[in-house]
C-alpha positions as CSV (number, residue, x, y, z in Angstrom):
1,M,36.7,166.9,167.6
2,H,36.4,164.5,169.4
3,Y,35.8,161.7,166.7
4,R,39.5,162.3,165.0
5,L,41.1,162.1,168.0
6,V,39.1,158.5,168.6
7,L,40.4,157.4,165.2
8,L,43.9,158.8,165.5
9,L,45.2,156.6,168.4
10,P,44.6,153.5,166.4
11,L,46.7,154.9,163.6
12,L,48.4,157.0,166.2
13,A,49.3,153.1,167.3
14,M,49.9,151.6,164.6
15,T,52.7,153.4,163.5
16,V,54.7,153.1,167.2
17,V,54.5,149.5,166.8
18,A,55.8,149.0,162.9
19,G,58.8,152.4,163.8
20,S,59.2,149.5,167.2
21,A,59.4,146.9,164.7
22,Q,61.7,148.7,162.0
23,I,64.1,149.7,164.7
24,R,64.6,146.4,165.6
25,S,64.9,144.3,162.9
26,G,67.6,146.9,161.9
27,S,69.6,145.9,164.6
28,D,68.9,142.3,164.4
29,E,70.2,142.2,161.2
30,A,73.8,143.0,163.0
31,L,73.1,141.1,165.6
32,A,72.6,137.7,163.2
33,E,75.5,137.7,162.5
34,M,76.1,136.8,165.3
35,L,74.8,133.2,165.2
36,P,76.4,130.3,164.2
37,P,75.8,128.6,161.6
38,G,73.7,125.3,162.1
39,P,70.4,123.6,163.3
40,G,68.2,125.5,164.8
41,R,69.3,128.8,163.6
42,E,66.9,129.7,161.8
43,T,63.7,128.6,163.6
44,V,65.6,130.8,166.7
45,K,66.0,133.8,164.5
46,E,62.0,133.6,162.9
47,S,60.8,132.3,166.7
48,C,62.8,134.7,169.0
49,T,62.6,138.1,167.3
50,T,59.0,138.3,167.2
51,C,58.6,140.0,170.8
52,H,62.3,141.0,171.9
53,N,65.4,141.5,169.4
54,L,68.6,138.8,169.1
55,K,71.3,140.9,171.8
56,I,69.3,138.8,174.2
57,I,70.3,135.8,173.0
58,V,73.7,136.8,172.1
59,T,75.2,138.4,175.2
60,A,73.4,135.2,177.8
61,R,75.1,132.5,178.7
62,K,73.3,129.5,180.0
63,N,73.3,125.7,180.7
64,R,70.4,123.5,179.4
65,A,68.4,124.3,182.0
66,E,68.3,127.7,181.9
67,W,67.6,127.7,177.8
68,D,65.0,124.4,178.3
69,Q,63.5,127.4,180.7
70,C,63.3,130.6,178.7
71,I,61.6,128.9,175.9
72,N,59.0,127.5,178.0
73,D,59.1,130.6,179.2
74,M,58.5,131.6,175.4
75,I,56.0,129.3,175.4
76,Q,53.8,129.8,178.2
77,R,53.7,133.7,176.5
78,G,52.5,132.4,172.9
79,T,55.3,132.2,170.6
80,A,54.0,130.3,167.9
81,L,56.6,126.2,168.2
82,F,56.1,123.4,166.8
83,P,56.8,120.6,169.1
84,E,59.4,119.3,167.0
85,E,61.6,122.8,166.8
86,I,62.0,123.2,170.6
87,E,65.1,120.1,170.6
88,P,66.1,121.6,168.2
89,I,66.1,125.4,169.4
90,S,68.0,123.9,172.4
91,A,70.7,122.2,171.2
92,Y,71.5,125.5,169.0
93,L,71.4,128.0,172.2
94,V,73.6,125.8,174.3
95,K,76.3,124.7,171.1
96,A,76.3,128.8,170.2
97,F,75.6,130.3,173.6
98,G,76.1,127.9,176.2
99,A,77.3,128.7,179.9
100,D,81.5,127.6,179.0
101,V,80.9,129.8,175.8
102,P,83.3,133.1,176.1
103,A,81.2,136.3,175.9
104,A,81.4,138.6,172.7
105,V,84.3,140.3,172.1
106,N,84.8,144.1,170.4
107,V,86.8,143.1,167.9
108,N,88.1,147.0,167.2
109,T,89.0,147.9,170.8
110,A,90.5,144.6,171.8
111,R,93.9,143.3,173.0
112,R,95.6,140.6,171.3
113,E,95.5,138.5,174.4
114,E,91.9,139.2,174.3
115,L,91.6,138.4,170.5
116,Q,93.5,134.7,171.4
117,K,91.2,134.0,173.1
118,V,88.5,133.0,171.3
119,P,88.3,129.6,170.7
120,N,88.9,128.8,166.9
121,L,91.2,131.9,166.6
122,N,94.7,131.2,166.3
123,A,97.3,134.0,166.1
124,E,97.7,134.3,162.6
125,V,94.2,135.6,162.1
126,V,94.4,136.9,164.9
127,A,97.1,139.6,163.7
128,R,95.4,139.9,160.5
129,I,92.9,141.7,162.6
130,I,94.7,143.7,164.3
131,E,96.7,145.4,161.6
132,E,94.0,145.2,159.5
133,R,92.4,147.1,161.8
134,S,95.1,150.0,162.0
135,K,94.7,150.4,158.4
136,S,90.5,150.6,158.0
137,G,90.2,152.2,161.7
138,G,87.9,150.0,162.6
139,F,84.8,147.5,161.4
140,E,81.3,148.5,161.2
141,K,80.0,144.2,160.3
142,A,81.5,140.3,160.6
143,E,81.1,140.8,156.7
144,D,83.6,144.3,156.6
145,L,86.1,141.9,158.7
146,R,85.6,139.0,156.6
147,Q,86.9,141.1,152.9
148,A,89.4,142.3,155.2
149,L,91.3,138.7,155.9
150,K,90.3,137.3,152.5
151,M,88.2,134.6,154.4
152,E,86.1,131.8,152.9
153,K,83.2,132.5,154.2
154,E,82.9,128.7,156.1
155,N,86.3,129.3,157.9
156,F,85.1,132.4,159.6
157,E,81.8,131.3,160.7
158,K,83.3,129.1,163.3
159,F,84.7,132.8,165.4
160,A,82.6,135.3,163.4
161,Y,79.4,134.9,166.0
162,L,82.2,135.3,169.2
163,L,82.6,138.8,168.1
164,K,80.6,142.3,168.3
165,Y,81.8,145.2,166.1
166,S,81.0,148.0,168.0
167,N,83.5,150.9,168.2
């Protein structure tokens, strides 16, 4: 009986790890929409999600020294990065999630005034968001909003990373 328990424990551990990875990857798919395009984006997605989900990144607002400290801390904890990847990651994080970048706004609940404060989101697009939101009841993900607005991906990406979609 004891030997069966010994054989089952590693199997149970692998199941728990696999399950948590699936949960993390599911939530990361939605959070990945909040990563703006640019050099360093793919490396951030690949490197930073080995230990935690993207929520930590997309909700943070840090200056250059703070992001550099985070990157150094992750390297100390075992994140595998090539030296030439460090600067692009740091530059990307500062540009996308720097201390001066506003926090993400919930596109499903934000008032007109809140939406108007989002960089690169003009009054016409804000009005269209509110109109489409009232028709549909809200948006589950960025692609839903982009299609409702009938926007080209390149134009949409200029502000999409500053919007969140939970109801």
